N, C-alpha and C positions, 0 to 999 in steps of 0.2 A: 453675447447677450449681457454678460456681467459688465463689459466695458461700456455698452450703451446705457445700461441702467445707472452706472456710476456717473456717466456724462449727464444724464437727465437729472440725477440728484444734485450734481454740482450746479447746474443751471438754476434749479429751484432754490438752492441755498443762497446763491448769489442774488437772485431776484428778491428773496426774503430780506437779505441784509440791506440791499439798496433801496427797496421800496417800502419795507415795513420796519426797518430798524434791526438792531442786533437781536439774536435769539434771546428770549427772556431768561434772565438768571433766576436763582432761587428767590422767593419772595423775601423782601427785607423785613427786618423785625417790626418796622412801623406798620406793616400790613398784617401782622399777626392778629388774630381775633382777640378782642377784649374778653377777659374772663367773665363768665356769667354764672348765675345760680342754676341749680338743677333740683327742682322740687321733687322729682321722681327718685332721686338718689336716696339711699339710706341716711337717716339722720344720725350724725356722729354724736356720741355721748361723752367725748373726752377731747382734749386738745390734740392736734395733729401730731403723730409720732415724729420725732426729730425736729419739731418746731414748724412754724408757718413758712410758706413760700415768701420770697422777697418781691415786692412790687416795684414798678418803675413806670415811667411815661413811655409812649410809643417810641420804638427804636432803642429801648434800653436806657434812655436818659434818666438820671437820678434827679428827681424834683428837689429843689432846694440846694443843689450843689453837690459835687463829688465827695465832699467831706462827710456826707450823710449816706454814702454807699458803703454801709458796714452792717454786719450782723452782731457786732460787739458794742462796746461803749466808747463814745468819743466825747471829749470835753475841751472847751475853749482853753487855749494856752493862758497860763497865769491865774487860772481860777483856783479857789481853795479846794481842798479835798472834798469829794462827794460825801454826803451823809451816810452813816451806817443804817442798815435795815432796809435799804432800797433794793429789793430782790426781784422785782417784777421782770418778766421776760422781755417786755418792751416798755419804754417810757421816753418822754421828751420834755424839756424845759425850754421855753422861748420867751423872748421879749415881745409882748403882744403889740407894742407900739411900733418898734423898728422892724420886727420880724426876725431878729437875730436869734438863731438857735444856740443856746448856751451849752447844752449837753444832751445826749440821747443814747439810748440803747436799742438796737434793732429798729431804728425809726421808721423804716419802710416795710417791716414785717407785716404780712397780711393776716392779722389775727381775727378771730371771731369777735365782733364788737359787743354782743348782747345789747342791753338797752342804751348804751352810749350812742347807738345808731339813731336814737330818738333826737339827738342834737341836729342831725341832718333832716329828719322829718320836720322839726320845728323850723329850721331855716327855709325849707321848701314851701311849707304851707302857711306860715305866719302872714305873709303878704299876698297869698293867693286867695284866701278865704275872707269873706266879710265877717268880722268878729261878732256882728249882731245876728248872723244866720243861726237859726235854731235847728239842731239835729235831733231826731227822735231815736231813742234807744231801741235796740232790737234784741231778740233772743240770742242771736249770734254774739252780740256785745256781751251779754250776760255770761255766755259760755266760753268766751275766749280763753285760750291757754295762758298760764302765767299770772303775773301781778295785774290786779284790776283795781280801779278806783271805786267801783261799785255802781256802775250804770245799770238801770233797770229798763226792761222792755216797756215802751210806752212813755218813758220819761222824756222830758224836753230840755235839751242842754245847749246853751249858746256856744258858738265856736270859741269865743274868748275863754270860757270856763274849761272847755275841753283841752285847749292849748296849755292852760295851767295844770290840769290834771295829768297831761302827758308828761310834764317835767317834774312836778312836785311829788306825785305818787307813782310815777312810771307806769301809768295806766295803759295796759294793752287794749282794754276796751275803748279808751279814749282815742288811741291810735287808729283802731278799726273804724270808729265813727267819723273821725276826721278824714280818713281815706275815702270813706263812702261819700262824704260831702264834697270831696275833691274829684269825684268821678270814678271812684272805685280803687281797689288795691293795686291793680295792674297799672292804671294811669298814674297813681301816686308814686309807685316804685319807679316807673319810667321817669317821672319828674325829678325824683330824688337822684337817680343816676345821672341825669342831665345836669343837675345843679352841681354834683360832685365833679364831673368832668369840666364844667365851666370854671370851677374854682382851682383846678389843677390837682384835685384829690384823686389821683389815678389808682391808688391802692384800694379804694372803696368800691365795693359791688353790693348794692342794696338788693335784698330779695323780699323784705317785709318792711312795713312802716313801723313796726314795734321793736324790732331787734330779735324777735323769735328766730332761732337758728334755722338756717336752711343751707343745704350743701352749696358751696360756692360763695356764700355771703362773706364779706370781709371789710375790714378797715384797718388803719394803722395808727400808731402814736402820732405820726406826722399829720395824717388827715384829720384825726380828732382835734388836734390843736388848731388846724385851719378852721374847722367848723365852729369851735368854741370862741376863737378869736373874732370871727364874724358875728357871732351871737352877742357878745358883750359890747361890740361896737355899734349895734343897732338898738336904739332906745326902746323899740317895741319888744324885741326878744330879751333884751337885758332886764327889762321890767318883769317879764314873765319868770325869768330865772330866779329873781330875788323876791318873788311874792311869798310871804310867810304863811298865810292861811287863805282858804277859799271855802265857799259854801256850796255844797251839792244840794240841789232841790229835791224835795220829797215827791213821791208819786202816790196819788190818792189810792188808798186801798192796797198798796204794795209796799211802800217804804217811806219812812220819815226822812226829812232832810238831815244832813250831817255836815260836819266840818272836816276838811282835809288840811294837813300840814305839809310843809316842805320837808322832804326827807333827805336833803343834802347834808351829809355828815360833817361838812366843813362850813356850815351856815354861820358858826361863830368865829371863824378865822378872821383875824384883823384885816380889814380891807377886802374881804371876800366878795366876789362878783357872781357867785353861783357855782353850781356843780351838778354833774349827772353821774349816777352810779349805773352799774350793769352787772348781771351775773347769769350765767347758764352753766350747765355741766361741761359744755365744750369750751366756752369762752373763759370760764372761771371768773375771777373778779376783775372788773374794769372800772375806770373812773377818769373824768376829765373836769378840770376846774380852772379858775382864774382869780387873781387878786391884784389889788392896787395898793402901792405904798409910796408916799412922797412923789406922786405924779407918775410913777413908773408902773406899768402893768405887765404881769407875767401870766403865761398860760402853761399848764402842766397836764399831761395825759399819762395814764398808767394802764397797762394791759397785761393780761395773762398772769395773774398773781393769786396768792392765797391770803387768808386772814392771819396767818402766822408766818413770820414773827410780827408783821404789822399789816393792818388792813390797807387796802389800796388807797383810801383817803388819807390815812396817816403817812403813808409813803409820799403821797402828793404834797402833804403839808411840809414834810422835811425838804422836799425838792423846792418848794416855794421859798422856804427860809434860806436855803442855799442860794437860790437864784437871785434873791434880793441882796445877797452879800457879794455877788459877782459885779465888779465895776462895769458899767455900761461901755467904758472906753475899750474894753477887751475885744469887742466885736462878737463874732460867733463862728461856729464851725460850719454853718450853713444858714439858710434863711427860710422863713415861711413866705411863700408866694401869695399874691393877692388874687391871681387868676391864672388860667392855663396859658394866657398870652405871654406870661413871664417865663414859661418853661421853654428852654432852647430846643430847636429841632435837632434830630440826630445827625451825626456827621455823614456826609455823602458817602455812598458805597464806592469802593475801589475795585469792584468785581471786574475781572478781565473780560474783554469782549471777544468771544470766539470768532475766528475768521475761517473762510472756506479753505480746504486743503489745496495746495498748489504752489507754484514757484514763489520765491520771496517777493519778486516784483509785483505779483498780483496781490499777495497778502498785504503789501504796503500801499496798495492802490486806493481807489475811492473809498471814503469812510461812509458810515451809515448816516452821517449828518446831512440833512437836506440842504441844498444850496439856498442862497438868499433869494427871497421872493422876487419874481420878475413879472413884468406886465404880461397879461394873457391868461388863459384858463389854466388852473392847476393841473388838469388832466394832461395837458401837453408836456408839462414838466415831468410828470410821472412816466409818460410814454418815452420821453427822451432818456430818463434814467433806466427804464426797462431795456431800451435798445442798447444803451451803453453796457448794461449788465450782460446781455446776450453776447455782445461783441467781445467783452473781456473774457467771458467764460469760454467762448469759441476759441479765442486765441490761446487760452490756457490749455484747452483740450488738445489743440494741435501740437502745442509745445510738449504736452505730456506724452502724446503718442510717439513723437520723435524720440523723447527721452527714454520711453519704455523699450524701444528697439535696442538702446545701448545698455540700459540697466533697469532693474526693477526695485525702486525704493519702497520701503515699508510704509504703511499708513502713518500719517502724522498723529502726534499725541493730542488728546483733547485738552482744550484750554481749562486751566484750573478754575474752580468756583470758590465761593465764600459763604460759609454758613452764618446765619444770624444768631444772636444769643438765644439760648433755650428759653421757652416760655415758662411762666409760673403756673402751677396747677392750682385749681380752686380748692376751697375747703370751707366747711361750715357745719352747723348743727342747728337743731330746733328744739332744744330743751328749755325749761322754764326760766325766762329772764326776770330780773327785778330792776 
């Protein structure tokens, strides 16, 4: 009975190999599920112990080049020494025109972004919504957690003003109202994640339109630079970033109108093109900015830092000064991509193809590759392959029975497999951002 069972198994294996291809190997890294947020998980109230996980594109590809595959600091050859006081856990300096990354620290670390995630919200919604559309404030807007611009239930606010409030005052109430106008929070978050993927920002996982922390939400110094580079290149969003003041309308019987100011701490930086701050208990201080000098534009992102010895914005200012002192001719240690289409595909797998046990002649026989297409129904080709499989296995079994009478060889060793790179775990929090 064992011999007959083994024979049947051999026939089935051969048929599977010839008709259906080789047995499936372990799923490649490109098939690994993309990290997602988990709103049901406890909200972290501090940065991840041991630092954030490292992000990558599908298959473990490092976006922007292998020079950015580091958890430490990398600097373009020939550049002057980095400035003192830059102590952020993650940061990046890049030429916003050429995309050359001049220096970075943990560029693909998946940090909590806090309100710097609003740069992606602005990118996603600025051209999706009609700026003249009026959104009515709700009780939920009034009660939203974290920083608010001061929306009032029953107030009427044009989208153009809400986009300004989103950036200038980091209004979580404005983010909530804009998401409602765009079809709801879930639809907006889905659009944000789609936009990030389209740009090649694979380290970013959005869970809220405001940056309020949620488990699994993340971005990176590299991705924030991608977002801000796109914002300053678009006249519409570039104008929003640099708006100095705006007027919030009053609501009869509830509130008088008032003025809001742009809270970018580097608004006075020479050639400044705007900036966005962020803070939560889990993210700590984050900041992204850009500036132009003598026709050259630089973008800087700073993540995971404290206000001592220097604020995030002050560290960014020093990195801007340093970056403008780096000769453009030095090139970069990597580059900012303009879309996911520029990210190379992972190298093809070299996983060995298992073969049915049997004499060497059979193992080296017909491969799993189907023959070239011939005229006639495909089913006939499959039947022919099936018949060939049965004939081969039958010959194998006859030969094996004769060989067994003379000796009893042990079972063959299983073909080796190949494991893909380990996945990165999610992380995030939902404490009060600014």
